[in-house]
C-alpha positions in Angstrom: 0.0 0.0 0.0 1.3 3.5 -0.9 2.1 5.9 2.0 -0.7 8.3 1.1 -3.3 5.6 1.0 -2.0 4.3 4.3 -2.3 7.8 5.9 -5.8 8.4 4.4 -7.0 5.1 5.8 -5.4 5.8 9.2 -7.3 9.1 9.8 -10.4 8.3 7.7 -11.6 5.0 9.1 -14.9 4.9 11.1 -15.1 6.5 14.5 -13.7 3.5 16.3 -10.9 2.7 13.9 -9.5 6.1 13.0 -6.5 7.6 14.7 -4.1 10.6 14.1 -0.9 10.3 12.2 2.3 9.8 14.1 5.1 12.3 13.8 7.0 9.9 11.5 4.0 9.3 9.3 3.3 13.0 9.0 6.9 13.7 8.1 7.1 10.9 5.6 3.9 11.9 3.7 4.7 15.6 3.6 8.2 14.8 2.4 6.8 12.6 -0.4 4.4 15.4 -1.3 7.2 18.0 -1.5 9.2 15.5 -3.6 6.3 15.2 -6.1 5.4 11.7 -5.2 1.9 12.5 -4.0 -0.7 14.4 -6.0 -2.6 17.5 -4.8 -6.0 15.7 -4.7 -4.8 13.0 -2.4 -2.9 15.4 -0.1 -5.9 17.7 0.0 -8.1 14.8 1.0 -5.7 13.8 3.8 -5.5 17.3 5.2 -9.3 17.7 5.1 -9.7 14.5 7.1 -7.1 15.7 9.6 -8.9 19.0 9.9 -12.2 17.4 10.7 -10.7 15.5 13.6 -8.5 18.5 14.7 -4.8 18.3 14.0 -2.5 17.0 16.7 0.9 18.4 17.7 2.7 15.4 16.3 0.9 15.7 12.9 1.8 19.4 12.6 5.3 18.9 13.8 5.9 16.2 11.3 4.6 18.3 8.5 6.8 21.3 9.6 9.9 19.2 9.9 9.5 18.1 6.3 9.4 21.7 5.1 12.3 22.7 7.3 14.5 20.1 5.9 14.4 22.1 2.6 15.3 25.5 4.0 18.8 26.5 5.2 19.4 28.0 8.6 19.7 31.8 8.0 20.9 32.7 11.4 17.9 34.8 12.6 17.4 35.7 16.2 13.7 36.1 16.0 11.2 34.1 13.9 8.1 36.3 13.2 5.3 34.7 11.2 2.6 37.0 9.7 -0.2 35.0 8.1 -3.6 36.2 9.5 -3.5 39.9 8.8 -5.7 42.2 10.8 -9.3 43.0 10.4 -9.7 46.3 8.6 -11.5 48.1 11.4 -10.9 50.5 14.3 -10.7 47.9 17.0 -7.8 46.1 15.3 -5.7 48.9 13.9 -2.8 48.9 11.6 -0.1 46.1 11.5 1.7 47.4 14.5 3.6 44.2 14.9 5.7 45.4 12.0 6.7 48.5 14.0 7.5 46.3 17.0 9.8 44.2 14.8 11.5 47.2 13.3 12.2 48.6 16.7 13.7 45.3 17.9 15.9 45.1 14.8 17.3 48.5 15.6 18.3 47.1 19.0 20.5 44.5 17.3 18.1 41.6 16.9 18.2 39.8 13.5 14.5 39.4 12.6 13.0 37.3 9.8 9.3 38.0 9.2 7.6 35.6 6.8 4.0 35.4 5.6 1.3 35.3 3.1 -1.1 38.1 2.2 -4.6 36.8 1.3 -5.7 39.8 -0.8 -9.3 38.8 -1.2 -9.7 38.8 2.6 -9.4 42.6 2.6 -7.3 42.4 5.8 -4.5 44.8 6.7 -1.2 42.9 6.3 2.4 43.8 7.1 3.3 43.2 3.4 1.4 46.3 2.5 3.5 48.5 4.8 7.0 47.2 4.3 8.3 50.1 2.2 6.8 52.6 4.8 9.2 51.2 7.4 12.0 50.5 5.0 11.8 46.7 5.4 12.9 44.9 2.3 11.1 41.9 0.9 13.3 38.9 -0.1 13.3 36.9 -3.3 14.7 33.8 -1.7 16.1 32.5 1.6 19.6 33.4 0.5 18.4 36.9 -0.4 16.6 37.1 3.0 19.9 36.3 4.8 21.8 39.0 2.9 19.1 41.6 3.7 18.9 40.5 7.3 22.6 40.7 7.7 22.6 44.2 6.2 19.4 45.7 7.7 18.7 43.6 10.7 15.3 42.7 9.4 13.8 41.1 6.3 10.4 39.9 5.1 10.3 36.6 3.2 7.0 35.8 1.4 5.8 32.2 1.7 5.9 31.7 -2.1 9.6 32.5 -2.1 10.6 29.7 0.3 7.8 27.2 0.4 5.7 27.6 -2.8 4.0 24.3 -2.1 2.6 25.7 1.2 1.1 28.6 -0.7 -0.6 26.2 -3.1 -2.0 24.3 -0.1 -3.3 27.5 1.5 -5.2 28.3 -1.7 -7.1 25.0 -1.4 -9.5 26.8 1.0 -10.9 28.6 -2.0 -11.3 25.4 -3.9 -12.7 23.2 -1.2 -14.3 25.8 1.1 -12.4 24.6 4.2 -9.2 25.6 5.8 -6.6 22.8 6.2 -4.0 22.3 8.9 -1.5 24.0 6.6 -2.6 27.3 8.2 -1.2 26.0 11.4 1.9 24.5 9.8 3.1 27.8 8.1 3.3 29.7 11.4 5.8 27.2 12.6 8.1 26.9 9.6 10.8 29.2 11.0 12.7 29.5 7.7 15.3 31.7 9.3 16.2 29.2 12.1 15.3 31.8 14.7 16.3 31.0 18.3 13.2 33.0 19.5 9.7 32.9 18.0 6.2 34.2 18.6 3.0 32.6 17.4 -0.3 34.5 17.3 -3.5 32.5 16.6 -7.2 33.1 16.9 -9.2 30.0 17.9 -9.2 28.6 21.4 -6.7 25.8 22.0 -4.3 26.9 19.3 -1.9 28.9 21.5 -1.3 25.7 23.4 -1.1 23.6 20.2 1.5 25.9 18.7 3.7 25.7 21.8 3.4 21.9 21.9 4.3 21.7 18.2 7.6 23.5 18.9 8.4 21.1 21.7 7.7 18.0 19.6 9.9 19.4 16.8 12.6 19.5 19.5 14.9 22.4 18.4 17.5 22.5 21.2 17.9 26.3 21.0 14.4 27.5 20.2 12.1 29.3 22.7 8.6 30.3 21.5 5.8 32.4 23.1 2.3 31.6 21.8 -0.9 33.6 22.4 -4.2 34.7 21.1 -3.2 37.5 18.8 -5.0 40.5 17.5 -7.2 39.2 14.7 -5.2 36.0 15.0 -2.0 37.8 13.9 1.4 37.7 15.6 0.6 40.9 17.5 -0.2 40.9 21.2 -3.6 42.4 22.2 -3.0 44.5 25.4 -6.7 44.7 26.2 -7.2 40.9 26.6 -6.5 38.8 29.7 -5.4 35.4 28.6 -3.2 32.4 29.1 0.0 32.5 27.1 2.1 29.4 26.4 5.9 29.1 26.2 7.8 26.3 24.7 11.5 25.8 25.6 13.7 22.8 24.9 12.9 21.5 28.4 9.2 22.0 28.7 5.9 23.6 27.7 4.4 25.9 30.4 1.5 28.4 30.7 1.3 31.8 32.3 -1.8 34.0 32.9 -1.4 37.6 31.8 -3.9 40.2 32.8 -5.0 42.6 30.1 -4.1 46.3 30.8 -3.7 49.6 29.0 -0.9 51.8 30.3 -2.2 55.3 29.8 1.2 56.8 30.8 3.2 55.4 27.9 4.7 58.1 25.7 3.2 58.5 22.3 5.0 59.8 19.1 3.8 62.9 17.4 2.5 60.7 14.6 2.6 57.1 13.7 4.6 56.1 10.7 1.9 53.6 9.7 -0.7 56.3 9.5 -2.5 55.3 12.8 -5.2 58.0 13.6 -4.4 60.0 16.8 -7.4 58.5 18.7 -5.9 55.1 18.3 -2.4 56.0 19.4 -2.9 54.7 23.0 -3.9 51.2 21.7 -1.0 51.3 19.1 1.6 52.1 21.8 0.4 49.4 24.2 0.2 46.9 21.3 3.8 47.6 20.2 5.2 47.5 23.8 3.3 44.4 24.7 4.2 42.6 21.5 7.9 43.4 22.2 7.4 42.2 25.8 6.0 38.9 24.6 9.0 38.0 22.4 11.5 39.4 25.0 9.8 37.2 27.6 10.7 34.2 25.4 14.3 35.2 25.8 14.3 36.5 29.4 11.7 34.2 31.0 10.8 37.1 33.3 7.8 39.3 32.3 8.8 42.3 34.5 12.3 42.4 33.0 10.9 41.9 29.5 8.3 44.7 29.9 11.0 47.1 31.3 13.2 46.4 28.3 10.4 46.8 25.8 9.4 50.1 27.4 13.1 51.3 27.2 13.2 50.4 23.5 9.9 52.2 22.9 11.1 55.4 24.7 14.3 55.4 22.6 12.2 55.1 19.5 10.0 58.0 20.5 13.0 60.4 21.0 15.0 59.2 18.0 
């Protein structure tokens, strides 16, 4: 029996007989798909069946590992996936996570942002604002490394390092259902970042993303995972929530209270064009997003927040 048929039967049997794929099965079948040994229709069927049952951390980790085996380590400090975009309304605001990333890059962190802009969705995406913050888009992983080494930050579109994943994302338009690939792409870490953040929208996914990182088993990778603004990799300061952190040793959770610090300094104007009446939300979003990724490095929220606030104040007076 071929690998794809074995996997389809494993997850597609009746209620009593079906079971999720193991890490090894998931890795093997994705590796075969990326090698051209499995067709789109069969892979789409498998992913739809997995989605109906809810993907497991081992399935996602196996898929991710297959992609990662094809991308070189680019030496990034921070892995910053941007796939959801933000709702185009006043409660969500501009892609302030791009500003947070830019500020951290100016503090010496090498940052690789990667993502996919779903234009029909009408959402605000960092890809639209790259030129505004002088963040260059890369044509390939090698180009991303050169840009990151020169500028401290680069943006790598999904199509330029994992075109198969972009094809798989588009299956939503064909079949009317999202597949687990939307979870996979957030964990691809094409730059080999030692720190990472994962924003998601649906309940349970912050924990899933953290568990995926632990299953992958990168010995130098620490990831913070949370419910992001509109599902994007931007922390929402207004929301109280449980955040999850994955380190090589363990996965653990922390409860963070939502708060808006009204005493934070605000710039005269926002480079992203944020209206003045949204500046308070913008400032808190940027500082709290930087806090989240610095927490993955420092493992102490007070220290991370103090450092994020220091970076923000330096940005305001620059």
